[in-house]
N, CA and C atoms as a LAMMPS dump frame, in Angstrom:
ITEM: TIMESTEP
0
ITEM: NUMBER OF ATOMS
426
ITEM: BOX BOUNDS ff ff ff
-5.0000000000000000e+02 5.0000000000000000e+02
-5.0000000000000000e+02 5.0000000000000000e+02
-5.0000000000000000e+02 5.0000000000000000e+02
ITEM: ATOMS id mol type element x y z
1 1 1 N -95.108 -399.066 454.965
2 1 2 C -96.317 -398.616 455.951
3 1 3 C -96.948 -398.979 456.882
4 2 1 N -97.709 -398.941 457.997
5 2 2 C -98.324 -399.607 458.248
6 2 3 C -99.192 -398.646 459.731
7 3 1 N -100.736 -398.332 459.627
8 3 2 C -101.31 -397.629 460.279
9 3 3 C -102.394 -398.379 460.867
10 4 1 N -102.707 -397.672 461.596
11 4 2 C -103.812 -398.111 463.169
12 4 3 C -104.751 -397.368 462.95
13 5 1 N -106.231 -397.63 462.857
14 5 2 C -107.113 -396.368 462.645
15 5 3 C -108.508 -397.137 463.643
16 6 1 N -109.397 -395.877 463.946
17 6 2 C -110.085 -396.137 465.04
18 6 3 C -111.293 -395.056 465.29
19 7 1 N -112.893 -395.001 464.885
20 7 2 C -113.397 -394.821 465.261
21 7 3 C -115.071 -395.049 465.688
22 8 1 N -115.547 -393.75 466.011
23 8 2 C -117.063 -394.243 466.552
24 8 3 C -118.386 -394.049 465.637
25 9 1 N -119.596 -394.202 465.681
26 9 2 C -120.554 -394.516 464.755
27 9 3 C -120.306 -393.186 463.674
28 10 1 N -119.709 -392.276 464.445
29 10 2 C -119.952 -390.847 462.773
30 10 3 C -118.761 -391.373 462.625
31 11 1 N -118.083 -391.583 462.297
32 11 2 C -116.456 -391.681 461.211
33 11 3 C -116.916 -393.348 461.094
34 12 1 N -118.105 -394.122 460.714
35 12 2 C -118.01 -394.889 460.266
36 12 3 C -117.402 -395.224 458.578
37 13 1 N -117.926 -394.555 457.715
38 13 2 C -118.151 -394.303 456.589
39 13 3 C -116.938 -393.13 456.148
40 14 1 N -116.359 -392.23 456.637
41 14 2 C -115.443 -391.853 456.601
42 14 3 C -113.843 -392.567 457.35
43 15 1 N -114.247 -393.691 457.873
44 15 2 C -113.185 -394.692 457.897
45 15 3 C -112.754 -395.731 456.681
46 16 1 N -113.863 -395.944 456.769
47 16 2 C -113.897 -396.998 455.216
48 16 3 C -113.502 -396.142 453.966
49 17 1 N -113.624 -395.127 453.933
50 17 2 C -113.17 -394.429 452.329
51 17 3 C -111.539 -394.135 453.018
52 18 1 N -110.964 -394.212 454.337
53 18 2 C -109.998 -394.043 454.188
54 18 3 C -109.648 -395.299 454.64
55 19 1 N -109.624 -396.432 454.491
56 19 2 C -109.099 -397.448 454.409
57 19 3 C -108.978 -397.984 453.374
58 20 1 N -109.828 -397.59 452.552
59 20 2 C -109.739 -398.383 450.981
60 20 3 C -108.724 -397.487 450.605
61 21 1 N -109.058 -395.826 450.462
62 21 2 C -107.992 -395.244 450.115
63 21 3 C -106.187 -395.681 450.625
64 22 1 N -106.144 -395.701 451.589
65 22 2 C -104.801 -396.334 451.98
66 22 3 C -104.59 -397.998 451.107
67 23 1 N -105.163 -398.746 451.471
68 23 2 C -105.179 -400.317 451.191
69 23 3 C -104.992 -399.635 449.555
70 24 1 N -105.468 -399.175 449.177
71 24 2 C -105.303 -398.962 447.403
72 24 3 C -103.824 -398.323 447.005
73 25 1 N -102.604 -398.101 448.028
74 25 2 C -101.502 -397.198 448.294
75 25 3 C -100.714 -398.797 448.524
76 26 1 N -101.55 -399.464 448.54
77 26 2 C -100.946 -400.899 449.632
78 26 3 C -99.845 -400.621 451.132
79 27 1 N -100.938 -399.414 451.823
80 27 2 C -100.343 -399.234 452.99
81 27 3 C -101.189 -400.393 453.953
82 28 1 N -100.832 -401.225 454.667
83 28 2 C -101.438 -402.301 455.447
84 28 3 C -102.249 -401.469 456.818
85 29 1 N -103.346 -401.495 456.651
86 29 2 C -104.374 -400.802 457.886
87 29 3 C -104.474 -401.893 459.187
88 30 1 N -104.474 -401.675 460.102
89 30 2 C -105.231 -402.342 461.069
90 30 3 C -106.061 -401.463 461.69
91 31 1 N -107.841 -401.896 461.959
92 31 2 C -108.856 -401.311 461.937
93 31 3 C -108.718 -401.889 463.063
94 32 1 N -109.566 -401.023 464.128
95 32 2 C -110.068 -400.998 465.436
96 32 3 C -111.623 -401.104 465.113
97 33 1 N -112.603 -400.915 463.696
98 33 2 C -113.687 -400.216 463.908
99 33 3 C -113.981 -399.041 465.006
100 34 1 N -115.119 -399.166 465.125
101 34 2 C -116.635 -399.801 464.895
102 34 3 C -116.397 -399.811 463.687
103 35 1 N -117.661 -400.51 462.443
104 35 2 C -117.829 -400.903 461.468
105 35 3 C -119.261 -400.716 461.511
106 36 1 N -119.901 -400.117 462.425
107 36 2 C -121.352 -399.727 462.304
108 36 3 C -121.581 -398.501 462.527
109 37 1 N -122.428 -398.127 462.256
110 37 2 C -123.245 -396.63 462.701
111 37 3 C -124.132 -396.489 463.839
112 38 1 N -123.892 -397.735 464.361
113 38 2 C -124.815 -398.06 465.583
114 38 3 C -124.132 -397.169 467.231
115 39 1 N -124.95 -396.596 467.932
116 39 2 C -123.882 -395.692 468.871
117 39 3 C -123.152 -396.386 469.298
118 40 1 N -121.766 -396.059 469.502
119 40 2 C -120.747 -396.502 470.522
120 40 3 C -120.021 -395.408 471.139
121 41 1 N -119.071 -396.145 472.056
122 41 2 C -118.325 -394.819 473.032
123 41 3 C -116.891 -395.033 472.527
124 42 1 N -116.777 -394.057 471.995
125 42 2 C -115.373 -393.739 471.211
126 42 3 C -113.676 -394.115 471.819
127 43 1 N -113.883 -393.592 473.136
128 43 2 C -112.544 -394.099 474.164
129 43 3 C -112.854 -396.07 473.691
130 44 1 N -113.728 -396.932 473.407
131 44 2 C -113.354 -397.9 473.14
132 44 3 C -112.611 -398.869 471.806
133 45 1 N -112.352 -397.78 470.781
134 45 2 C -111.559 -397.632 469.622
135 45 3 C -110.495 -396.554 469.532
136 46 1 N -110.374 -395.292 470.321
137 46 2 C -109.627 -395.223 470.135
138 46 3 C -107.898 -395.266 471.411
139 47 1 N -108.202 -395.801 472.305
140 47 2 C -107.29 -396.375 473.354
141 47 3 C -106.585 -397.916 472.187
142 48 1 N -107.282 -398.791 471.479
143 48 2 C -106.577 -399.5 470.732
144 48 3 C -105.339 -398.947 469.659
145 49 1 N -106.256 -397.883 469.124
146 49 2 C -105.002 -397.303 468.372
147 49 3 C -103.862 -396.563 468.979
148 50 1 N -104.15 -395.912 470.03
149 50 2 C -102.989 -394.975 470.783
150 50 3 C -102.39 -396.074 471.093
151 51 1 N -102.604 -397.732 472.355
152 51 2 C -101.524 -398.63 472.199
153 51 3 C -100.814 -398.736 471.143
154 52 1 N -101.33 -399.147 469.712
155 52 2 C -100.571 -399.388 468.897
156 52 3 C -99.349 -398.77 468.477
157 53 1 N -99.962 -397.547 468.349
158 53 2 C -99.088 -395.962 468.427
159 53 3 C -97.544 -396.336 469.645
160 54 1 N -98.393 -395.949 470.736
161 54 2 C -97.616 -395.854 471.769
162 54 3 C -96.448 -397.22 472.008
163 55 1 N -97.119 -398.598 471.695
164 55 2 C -96.25 -399.918 471.394
165 55 3 C -95.278 -399.928 470.597
166 56 1 N -95.311 -399.174 469.38
167 56 2 C -94.664 -399.425 468.525
168 56 3 C -95.167 -400.643 467.281
169 57 1 N -96.211 -400.598 467.331
170 57 2 C -97.045 -402.035 466.684
171 57 3 C -96.711 -400.944 465.427
172 58 1 N -97.315 -399.403 464.798
173 58 2 C -97.494 -399.158 463.868
174 58 3 C -96.595 -398.015 464.327
175 59 1 N -97.128 -397.365 462.476
176 59 2 C -96.168 -395.733 462.125
177 59 3 C -96.602 -394.981 462.462
178 60 1 N -97.936 -394.513 462.364
179 60 2 C -98.952 -394.027 462.51
180 60 3 C -100.196 -394.359 463.224
181 61 1 N -101.172 -393.113 463.483
182 61 2 C -102.323 -393.427 463.271
183 61 3 C -103.303 -392.643 463.022
184 62 1 N -104.874 -392.899 462.816
185 62 2 C -106.155 -392.298 462.534
186 62 3 C -107.21 -392.608 462.927
187 63 1 N -107.946 -391.429 463.804
188 63 2 C -108.541 -391.903 464.627
189 63 3 C -109.751 -390.671 464.402
190 64 1 N -111.06 -391.259 463.689
191 64 2 C -112.109 -390.636 463.708
192 64 3 C -113.651 -390.489 464.651
193 65 1 N -113.943 -389.228 464.739
194 65 2 C -115.065 -388.647 465.545
195 65 3 C -116.154 -388.024 465.048
196 66 1 N -117.294 -387.442 466.017
197 66 2 C -117.856 -386.648 465.013
198 66 3 C -116.918 -384.862 464.979
199 67 1 N -117.252 -384.737 466.249
200 67 2 C -115.749 -383.482 466.487
201 67 3 C -114.696 -383.879 466.795
202 68 1 N -114.065 -384.696 466.732
203 68 2 C -112.83 -385.116 466.813
204 68 3 C -112.132 -384.77 468.466
205 69 1 N -112.636 -384.361 468.947
206 69 2 C -112.432 -383.293 469.883
207 69 3 C -111.978 -385.066 471.424
208 70 1 N -113.273 -385.787 471.548
209 70 2 C -112.99 -386.509 472.471
210 70 3 C -111.918 -387.689 472.087
211 71 1 N -111.942 -387.716 471.061
212 71 2 C -110.964 -388.6 470.615
213 71 3 C -109.698 -388.46 470.189
214 72 1 N -109.207 -387.146 469.919
215 72 2 C -107.931 -386.507 469.98
216 72 3 C -108.008 -386.715 471.826
217 73 1 N -108.828 -386.239 472.934
218 73 2 C -108.444 -385.965 474.525
219 73 3 C -108.257 -387.86 474.866
220 74 1 N -108.639 -388.569 474.239
221 74 2 C -108.717 -389.885 474.839
222 74 3 C -106.896 -390.089 474.312
223 75 1 N -106.673 -390.226 472.97
224 75 2 C -105.739 -390.622 472.955
225 75 3 C -104.261 -389.626 473.438
226 76 1 N -103.797 -388.585 473.54
227 76 2 C -103.372 -387.866 474.642
228 76 3 C -103.599 -388.045 475.577
229 77 1 N -103.593 -389.183 476.183
230 77 2 C -103.52 -389.47 477.715
231 77 3 C -102.502 -390.521 477.692
232 78 1 N -102.498 -391.251 476.634
233 78 2 C -101.562 -392.664 476.654
234 78 3 C -100.56 -391.766 476.581
235 79 1 N -99.101 -392.049 476.905
236 79 2 C -97.61 -391.662 476.991
237 79 3 C -97.456 -392.507 475.595
238 80 1 N -96.389 -391.008 475.006
239 80 2 C -95.342 -390.851 473.854
240 80 3 C -96.498 -390.253 473.162
241 81 1 N -98.011 -390.138 473.066
242 81 2 C -99.036 -389.803 471.956
243 81 3 C -99.004 -388.58 471.989
244 82 1 N -99.154 -388.384 470.937
245 82 2 C -99.288 -386.667 470.024
246 82 3 C -100.06 -386.933 469.359
247 83 1 N -100.765 -386.626 469.332
248 83 2 C -102.442 -386.627 468.803
249 83 3 C -102.904 -384.859 468.198
250 84 1 N -103.324 -384.309 466.812
251 84 2 C -103.143 -383.802 466.019
252 84 3 C -104.54 -383.418 465.765
253 85 1 N -106.106 -382.691 466.291
254 85 2 C -107.028 -382.464 465.535
255 85 3 C -106.459 -381.774 464.139
256 86 1 N -106.931 -382.131 463.434
257 86 2 C -106.649 -381.477 461.638
258 86 3 C -107.959 -381.428 461.057
259 87 1 N -108.247 -380.359 460.677
260 87 2 C -109.75 -380.12 459.89
261 87 3 C -109.331 -379.287 458.249
262 88 1 N -108.083 -379.128 458.41
263 88 2 C -107.368 -378.593 456.929
264 88 3 C -106.114 -379.351 456.549
265 89 1 N -105.654 -379.741 455.444
266 89 2 C -104.398 -379.837 454.565
267 89 3 C -103.368 -379.858 455.914
268 90 1 N -103.234 -378.044 455.614
269 90 2 C -102.19 -377.61 456.11
270 90 3 C -102.366 -377.908 457.667
271 91 1 N -103.1 -377.517 458.323
272 91 2 C -103.356 -377.697 459.706
273 91 3 C -102.298 -379.542 460.16
274 92 1 N -102.551 -380.023 459.352
275 92 2 C -102.179 -381.47 459.312
276 92 3 C -100.694 -381.701 459.191
277 93 1 N -100.32 -381.169 457.878
278 93 2 C -99.026 -380.84 457.561
279 93 3 C -98.032 -380.862 458.887
280 94 1 N -98.548 -379.196 459.675
281 94 2 C -97.379 -378.443 460.187
282 94 3 C -97.736 -379.44 461.56
283 95 1 N -98.837 -380.386 462.061
284 95 2 C -98.94 -381.344 463.28
285 95 3 C -97.831 -382.085 463.164
286 96 1 N -97.417 -382.181 461.684
287 96 2 C -96.156 -383.382 461.258
288 96 3 C -94.938 -382.72 461.343
289 97 1 N -95.053 -381.185 461.118
290 97 2 C -93.29 -381.229 460.408
291 97 3 C -93.23 -380.408 462.103
292 98 1 N -94.154 -379.692 462.461
293 98 2 C -94.158 -378.456 464.13
294 98 3 C -93.51 -379.417 465.2
295 99 1 N -94.41 -380.795 465.7
296 99 2 C -95.175 -381.253 466.225
297 99 3 C -94.932 -382.619 466.804
298 100 1 N -94.661 -382.779 465.39
299 100 2 C -94.294 -384.439 465.155
300 100 3 C -96.01 -385.431 465.732
301 101 1 N -96.421 -384.748 465.522
302 101 2 C -98.151 -385.818 465.818
303 101 3 C -97.773 -387.156 465.388
304 102 1 N -98.341 -387.98 466.05
305 102 2 C -97.767 -389.413 465.822
306 102 3 C -99.542 -390.161 465.375
307 103 1 N -100.311 -389.96 465.366
308 103 2 C -102.042 -389.588 465.555
309 103 3 C -102.803 -388.432 465.494
310 104 1 N -103.703 -388.589 464.194
311 104 2 C -104.469 -387.412 463.104
312 104 3 C -105.894 -388.061 463.332
313 105 1 N -106.313 -386.61 464.445
314 105 2 C -107.77 -386.786 464.412
315 105 3 C -108.564 -386.206 463.642
316 106 1 N -109.883 -386.78 463.212
317 106 2 C -110.199 -386.512 461.764
318 106 3 C -111.94 -386.325 462.224
319 107 1 N -112.329 -384.92 462.602
320 107 2 C -113.897 -384.51 462.836
321 107 3 C -114.898 -384.835 461.556
322 108 1 N -115.762 -385.748 461.689
323 108 2 C -115.932 -386.602 460.65
324 108 3 C -117.249 -385.202 460.384
325 109 1 N -117.801 -385.004 461.331
326 109 2 C -118.833 -384.088 461.444
327 109 3 C -118.411 -382.319 460.576
328 110 1 N -117.323 -381.775 460.313
329 110 2 C -117.016 -380.826 460.365
330 110 3 C -115.918 -380.836 458.813
331 111 1 N -115.855 -381.946 458.086
332 111 2 C -115.034 -382.281 457.159
333 111 3 C -115.134 -382.914 456.346
334 112 1 N -115.721 -382.932 454.5
335 112 2 C -116.163 -383.424 453.527
336 112 3 C -115.108 -384.36 453.431
337 113 1 N -115.309 -386.53 452.926
338 113 2 C -114.628 -387.088 453.006
339 113 3 C -113.048 -387.01 452.059
340 114 1 N -113.565 -386.558 451.357
341 114 2 C -112.465 -386.173 450.759
342 114 3 C -111.134 -384.955 451.187
343 115 1 N -111.732 -384.119 452.075
344 115 2 C -110.956 -383.578 452.588
345 115 3 C -110.253 -384.016 453.839
346 116 1 N -111.082 -385.369 454.539
347 116 2 C -110.757 -386.005 455.454
348 116 3 C -109.553 -387.372 454.733
349 117 1 N -109.505 -387.1 453.496
350 117 2 C -109.261 -388.379 452.813
351 117 3 C -106.942 -387.605 452.67
352 118 1 N -107.263 -386.552 451.895
353 118 2 C -106.311 -385.193 451.765
354 118 3 C -105.315 -385.511 453.242
355 119 1 N -106.374 -385.104 454.097
356 119 2 C -105.738 -384.842 455.193
357 119 3 C -104.943 -386.076 455.605
358 120 1 N -105.725 -387.341 455.609
359 120 2 C -104.973 -388.576 455.377
360 120 3 C -103.166 -388.337 455.031
361 121 1 N -103.163 -387.987 453.235
362 121 2 C -101.998 -388.382 452.76
363 121 3 C -101.205 -387.366 452.86
364 122 1 N -101.494 -386.393 453.252
365 122 2 C -100.626 -385.18 453.736
366 122 3 C -100.096 -385.718 455.299
367 123 1 N -101.142 -385.617 456.183
368 123 2 C -100.106 -386.466 457.195
369 123 3 C -99.61 -387.123 457.165
370 124 1 N -99.513 -388.538 456.8
371 124 2 C -98.266 -389.543 456.631
372 124 3 C -97.481 -389.365 455.413
373 125 1 N -97.417 -388.573 454.645
374 125 2 C -96.278 -388.2 453.749
375 125 3 C -95.699 -386.685 454.263
376 126 1 N -95.853 -386.592 455.439
377 126 2 C -94.906 -385.698 455.534
378 126 3 C -93.897 -385.581 456.788
379 127 1 N -92.89 -385.351 456.704
380 127 2 C -92.317 -385.566 458.282
381 127 3 C -91.842 -384.49 458.928
382 128 1 N -91.324 -384.997 460.311
383 128 2 C -90.934 -383.978 461.632
384 128 3 C -89.647 -383.502 461.183
385 129 1 N -89.862 -381.599 461.28
386 129 2 C -88.706 -381.103 460.827
387 129 3 C -87.934 -380.914 461.683
388 130 1 N -87.887 -381.369 463.055
389 130 2 C -86.536 -380.958 464.238
390 130 3 C -86.426 -379.713 464.424
391 131 1 N -84.787 -380.065 464.535
392 131 2 C -84.455 -378.603 464.549
393 131 3 C -85.429 -377.889 465.754
394 132 1 N -85.537 -376.595 465.125
395 132 2 C -85.826 -375.704 466.624
396 132 3 C -87.21 -376.518 467.217
397 133 1 N -87.838 -376.927 466.246
398 133 2 C -89.463 -377.791 467.139
399 133 3 C -88.97 -379.028 467.886
400 134 1 N -87.658 -379.725 467.917
401 134 2 C -87.188 -380.809 468.884
402 134 3 C -87.469 -380.05 470.597
403 135 1 N -86.967 -379.419 470.589
404 135 2 C -87.044 -379.067 471.826
405 135 3 C -88.469 -378.813 472.049
406 136 1 N -89.107 -377.944 471.767
407 136 2 C -90.579 -377.552 472.604
408 136 3 C -91.675 -379.356 472.476
409 137 1 N -91.057 -380.134 471.695
410 137 2 C -91.917 -381.326 471.41
411 137 3 C -91.35 -381.434 472.796
412 138 1 N -89.693 -381.83 473.062
413 138 2 C -89.354 -382.113 474.122
414 138 3 C -89.929 -381.936 475.531
415 139 1 N -90.741 -380.931 475.386
416 139 2 C -90.931 -380.27 476.802
417 139 3 C -92.737 -380.599 476.967
418 140 1 N -93.097 -381.324 476.196
419 140 2 C -94.149 -382.169 476.401
420 140 3 C -94.018 -383.306 477.379
421 141 1 N -95.111 -383.812 478.562
422 141 2 C -94.303 -384.321 478.835
423 141 3 C -94.86 -386.159 478.401
424 142 1 N -94.035 -387.451 478.932
425 142 2 C -94.462 -388.254 478.529
426 142 3 C -95.121 -389.16 479.425
């Protein structure tokens, strides 16, 4: 599995924890940064993740910012991206099962690092159910 990850300054510590966790499982990670806590603009780090997913260079994406909202809004401007802002493992599971989400947006200021790592595991290990959900996903413009 290959994952693309990006974050702003509010998500740096969380991103580092997630990357370490993923690499310990043998998952390849493309890190688009930032690697600093100095203030940056989240779109600069979200667009490369969305591009990776959109172009099929990775299996899934993970983005992290303070609220998760700005990052999610940015990613969802890309064709074929279904980015889900999640704050629990259950929401991450449903985002994959029912919405075929391909990018997970994590709100670093509203979840703990263990919660974030759990959401990542759930997101990566949950498959899209298809079936009745496929017709709904098909109604999302690309």
